[in-house]
C-alpha positions, -999 to 999 in steps of 0.1 A, spaced: 7 -146 -654 -2 -163 -621 33 -157 -608 31 -120 -618 -1 -116 -599 13 -133 -568 45 -112 -568 23 -81 -571 1 -93 -542 33 -98 -521 43 -62 -528 9 -49 -518 10 -69 -485 45 -55 -479 33 -19 -484 4 -26 -460 23 -46 -433 18 -20 -405 -20 -18 -411 -23 -56 -413 -1 -60 -382 -23 -35 -363 -54 -54 -372 -39 -87 -362 -30 -72 -328 -66 -60 -324 -85 -90 -339 -63 -119 -329 -44 -104 -299 -10 -110 -314 17 -87 -301 37 -67 -326 65 -92 -330 41 -121 -337 19 -99 -360 47 -87 -381 61 -122 -384 27 -134 -396 26 -107 -423 62 -115 -434 53 -152 -437 24 -143 -459 47 -123 -482 71 -152 -483 44 -177 -494 33 -155 -523 69 -151 -536 79 -187 -530 49 -202 -547 52 -177 -576 87 -190 -583 75 -226 -581 46 -218 -605 71 -208 -632 91 -240 -628 61 -263 -627 47 -248 -659 76 -265 -679 73 -300 -693 85 -327 -669 116 -348 -679 109 -382 -694 130 -407 -713 131 -405 -751 116 -434 -772 124 -440 -808 99 -428 -833 77 -409 -807 73 -376 -790 65 -381 -753 57 -353 -729 43 -351 -694 28 -319 -680 13 -309 -646 -21 -294 -650 -45 -278 -624 -72 -300 -609 -100 -275 -605 -119 -255 -579 -112 -260 -543 -121 -249 -508 -97 -232 -484 -106 -233 -447 -78 -215 -427 -75 -211 -389 -76 -180 -368 -42 -183 -351 -22 -172 -382 -50 -151 -397 -29 -139 -427 0 -162 -432 -18 -195 -432 -47 -181 -452 -24 -167 -478 -3 -199 -480 -33 -221 -483 -49 -200 -511 -18 -189 -530 -5 -225 -534 -35 -238 -553 -38 -206 -573 -1 -207 -583 -9 -242 -596 -36 -228 -618 -67 -236 -597 -95 -214 -583 -104 -213 -546 -133 -204 -523 -119 -191 -490 -141 -197 -459 -122 -175 -433 -121 -182 -396 -151 -166 -379 -130 -149 -352 -106 -131 -376 -128 -120 -406 -113 -85 -409 -78 -96 -416 -92 -120 -441 -112 -93 -458 -81 -71 -460 -64 -100 -478 -92 -101 -503 -89 -63 -509 -52 -69 -516 -62 -97 -540 -85 -73 -559 -59 -45 -559 -33 -69 -573 -55 -75 -604 -65 -111 -600 -93 -120 -624 -127 -123 -608 -135 -158 -596 -99 -169 -590 -99 -162 -553 -134 -160 -538 -145 -151 -503 -174 -167 -484 -174 -159 -446 -198 -177 -423 -201 -205 -397 -182 -236 -405 -211 -259 -397 -232 -241 -424 -210 -226 -451 -181 -250 -446 -203 -281 -449 -219 -269 -481 -185 -262 -497 -170 -295 -487 -200 -315 -499 -205 -298 -532 -200 -322 -561 -179 -296 -581 -154 -292 -552 -122 -308 -563 -101 -304 -532 -103 -292 -496 -74 -274 -479 -80 -273 -442 -60 -262 -411 -76 -265 -377 -84 -289 -349 -83 -327 -353 -120 -330 -345 -130 -307 -373 -104 -321 -397 -116 -357 -393 -151 -346 -398 -142 -328 -431 -121 -358 -443 -151 -380 -437 -175 -358 -456 -150 -353 -484 -148 -391 -489 -185 -392 -499 -192 -393 -536 -222 -372 -544 -245 -372 -575 -228 -357 -606 -194 -358 -589 -168 -369 -614 -138 -374 -591 -125 -384 -557 -120 -352 -537 -85 -345 -524 -86 -335 -487 -55 -320 -471 -58 -317 -434 -33 -299 -412 -47 -306 -377 -29 -304 -344 0 -315 -322 11 -324 -288 46 -312 -294 76 -323 -273 111 -312 -265 136 -336 -250 165 -324 -229 192 -349 -220 219 -347 -194 245 -333 -218 224 -303 -228 231 -267 -220 202 -264 -195 200 -226 -197 196 -226 -235 171 -255 -233 150 -238 -207 149 -206 -226 139 -224 -258 112 -242 -240 97 -210 -226 97 -193 -260 82 -224 -277 55 -229 -251 42 -194 -245 47 -176 -278 12 -164 -289 -1 -178 -256 6 -214 -269 -21 -210 -296 1 -226 -323 -2 -262 -335 36 -262 -332 37 -249 -297 57 -268 -270 32 -287 -248 54 -315 -234 89 -309 -220 106 -343 -215 137 -340 -193 161 -368 -184 163 -374 -147 198 -361 -141 189 -326 -152 152 -326 -145 153 -303 -114 177 -279 -130 157 -275 -162 124 -273 -143 136 -246 -119 147 -224 -148 115 -229 -167 92 -222 -137 112 -191 -129 110 -178 -165 74 -186 -170 64 -169 -137 82 -138 -148 65 -134 -182 44 -103 -183 7 -106 -192 -11 -78 -208 -26 -62 -239 -10 -72 -273 -8 -35 -283 16 -29 -254 39 -56 -270 41 -77 -238 51 -113 -241 18 -130 -231 -15 -116 -244 -52 -126 -243 -64 -159 -258 -87 -156 -288 -121 -158 -271 -141 -164 -239 -148 -199 -251 -111 -206 -256 -103 -192 -221 -130 -214 -206 -118 -245 -223 -81 -239 -213 -91 -233 -177 -111 -265 -177 -80 -284 -189 -59 -268 -162 -84 -278 -136 -81 -314 -148 -44 -311 -147 -45 -302 -110 -57 -337 -102 -30 -353 -124 2 -334 -116 19 -307 -96 9 -271 -105 41 -250 -100 31 -217 -114 1 -201 -131 -32 -219 -135 -56 -190 -132 -72 -163 -153 -58 -127 -152 -86 -102 -148 -80 -74 -172 -107 -54 -189 -97 -58 -225 -95 -96 -231 -94 -131 -220 -61 -137 -202 -45 -168 -186 -13 -170 -166 16 -190 -181 12 -224 -165 36 -251 -157 27 -286 -144 55 -309 -131 58 -347 -127 32 -353 -154 26 -389 -163 31 -397 -200 -5 -410 -202 -21 -381 -183 -49 -362 -200 -28 -330 -201 1 -349 -217 -21 -364 -244 -47 -337 -252 -40 -306 -272 -48 -277 -249 -39 -248 -273 -31 -224 -245 -2 -213 -223 1 -246 -205 33 -267 -203 36 -302 -190 70 -313 -177 77 -350 -178 106 -369 -162 124 -396 -182 146 -422 -166 171 -420 -195 173 -412 -231 156 -445 -242 126 -436 -220 126 -401 -234 123 -414 -269 94 -437 -259 75 -408 -242 82 -385 -272 65 -408 -296 37 -418 -272 9 -396 -286 -14 -398 -316 2 -367 -331 34 -361 -349 38 -325 -359 69 -308 -343 94 -317 -317 130 -311 -307 161 -323 -288 187 -305 -267 218 -326 -265 256 -324 -271 258 -361 -281 260 -367 -318 248 -403 -315 216 -391 -298 211 -363 -323 213 -389 -351 190 -412 -332 165 -384 -329 167 -378 -366 158 -414 -372 133 -421 -344 115 -389 -333 84 -394 -354 74 -358 -363 72 -339 -395 94 -310 -382 123 -318 -359 145 -291 -344 178 -297 -327 193 -274 -300 168 -246 -308 132 -236 -303 106 -258 -320 84 -230 -334 89 -206 -363 92 -227 -394 104 -206 -424 89 -208 -459 113 -226 -482 136 -234 -453 116 -257 -431 86 -271 -450 58 -275 -425 35 -304 -419 32 -334 -396 26 -372 -393 -2 -393 -378 -32 -374 -366 -13 -341 -371 -25 -343 -407 -17 -350 -443 20 -340 -442 13 -315 -470 45 -296 -462 34 -261 -468 63 -239 -479 80 -269 -495 91 -279 -530 62 -303 -536 33 -283 -521 19 -271 -555 19 -306 -569 -8 -315 -544 -32 -293 -564 -21 -306 -598 -22 -338 -618 1 -352 -645 -10 -356 -681 11 -376 -704 9 -373 -742 26 -398 -766 26 -390 -803 40 -415 -829 57 -397 -858 40 -404 -891 71 -396 -912 
């Protein structure tokens, strides 16, 4: 039954994809390409988790034992809280809610305050798909008010959060407190942030590497936890890659999302102010080669695509998640140094390597400490069921959304052993 409802929800979202995309363009300033991709990912989550729900409803395989019937089942854990971000206002919301529901739980969704309309449209689709009342619930409001109450409630069984490290750590801390009448330890799944890096060595195709860097850094104005923030280039090809990246970044058009230009407004005036403050700090740490200023248009909060060069590995802009169209380019002496720089942050979400050397590719597979590693391609755009998404270290709980084990996070195993009386 859960699977059937999720498949129907996917069909409704597919029928309404243009309306949903239009609202994402208006509310989140996603261009049409980014908006349609977000809707498509939401549909994928519904269908993928529906299929998993069917499989996980079956008894788990256990060894036989003479004279007994032994079975193990996965059962839902209870009611949980879903706190999604604004940057993927439909896809991440749907994935974070559909997974627990597919596992048999109920959820309360506290949508992002900046994208409530898209979230409300999702809830309308839930109602139209025939979900029973109380399965997916909607409670908008400020995180410091509504979110805290939901996280602290003794009947909350789990919290599924995507957002900043600062907020995620605060939620994890609150979730660890056992309140009166609470019968369990709450499960807290935190998908937080990243300081994602791409390494380019001297054997790489520099044109392809530079193109992938620009797409990864400036898609949706860099407002993705997977966005490229650090471009680490081995000295022999540093200038060649840097020149291409600066030229491409400077040429990116900036304008309204509805015009489908490449770089659109950031989400809010507060976000614009924070990004510009980080850029100002970067001016004292590195060489600003292009961008660095606001773009004065009447219909949003725009920032030029920005490139800093000769950034030190321990610089503020090389360690702090900016969440905007800002790329730091770092020079590595050799590949060993590049590996050291790559792993030199508190995060571990996504990363990549451009190289033609098999030994370095294999070394990256072993030593690049990130949850999602991409070789000779862009480092954004994980696909449901193809590249399960989630990171290491302070990037979060490595929940791996869109992966084969995601639903198990919201289930627990019950084992029953019955000795035969005859």
